[in-house]
N, C-alpha and C positions, 0 to 999 in steps of 0.2 A: 631408378631401381633401387640404388645405394641411399638415397634418402629416405624412402620408404621402409627400408629395413632399419635404419638409424630411428626412424620415428616410432616403428614398432617396439625397438629395443627399449627406448626411454619410457613409453608407455608401461611396459611390462615390468621395466625396474622401479620406476616411481609406484607404480601400482604394489608391488611386492614389499618395498621397503619405506615407503612413506609413512605409513601407520606407525611404525615404531623403528628404531634403529637395529641394525644387524647384530644379532646376538655372536657371542664364539660358537655357540651350539649351532646356530643356522650356519654359519661362516665354516665350520667342519664338514657339514654334510653338503653343501655347496662345493668345496674343496674336493671332497672325497669323489662327488660325481664328475668334476671337472678334470680331475686327475685320471679316471676311468675312462672318460669319454670325452675327447678335445672336441672343440667346436659346438659343444651343446648350449642351450641356453643358460643353463646353470653356470658353465663356464665364463661365458660372456658377461651375464650378470656379475659374477663375483669379480671378474677383472673391471668391469666399468666402476662398480661401486668403489671398489677400493682405489682407484686412479680420482674418482672425484673426492673422497675423503682426503686422499694424500696432497691433491691440488688445493683443497679448501686450507689444510694447513699450510702449505707453501705460501698460498696467496695472504693467508693472515699473517705470515711472518714478514711478508714483504711489507704490508699495511704497518706492521709493529715498528719496523726498522724505519720507514719514512716519517713517522711520528717520532723518532727518537726512542722508543721504549725498549725493554728487554723483548727478543723474540722467544717464541713458544720452546723454540730448540734452534740449536745452531752447528747446521749440518755444513761441512765443508763445501767450498763452490766444486771441488773436484770430484765430487761423489754425487750420484744420480740416484734420484728415488724412482727406481725402476720398479715393477710390477714385484718381480723375485726379491728385492731388497724390501719392499713394503711386506711382502709375505714373511721375511725371515725375521724381521723386526716383530711382528704379530706373533709369530711362532715363538720367538725366544721369550719375549713378556710372557706369553700364556704358560709356558713351561716352568718359569721361575715363580710364576704365581701360583700355579699348582704345587710347586714343590715345598712353598711356602705354608701349605696346607688350606690356602683360601681356594674357594669356589668360585669358578670363573665363566661357566657355561653361560650365565644370565649375564654376563658384563657385555657391553657395546663393542662392537670392534672398532670404531672411532675412539673410543676412550683407551682402550689396551692400546692402539699403533699411537696416539699421543703420549701415553705414559712409555712406551718403547721408544719413541723418538726422542724424548728428554733424557732418557737414559743412555742411549745409542750416542746422541749428539747433544751432551750437555753444554750448556752456555758458562763460560768462565768469565767470572766479571773482573775486568781488567782496572786495577786502581791507579791513579795517577800519583805517583810520588812527588812531593814538593820540595 
């Protein structure tokens, strides 16, 4: 039963967001529904979508580090990228962007999150002094 639910969830999730990236406008709609009614398909879709995007960035960072390249962002090992942390980063970046007068509703959540991660956890380049 559990695997059937997961398969159904993945079909619904992939069907709803595969044609295009989730925009901030769609994110706000899903977040409002999810906040009002926990456990709905919208709440699950949003949670899974954000988890997949965050995991993709985390995996990309690991790959870049293994190749000796600069990671996308430098999150401290002591901090976990929980669902709440991801939504806080998205909300903060969206608010800062809106305050600067830039329209954000059509921006993709993945782009907003990446920019937010880079600003929240910037990489400091350490130079070796000779």
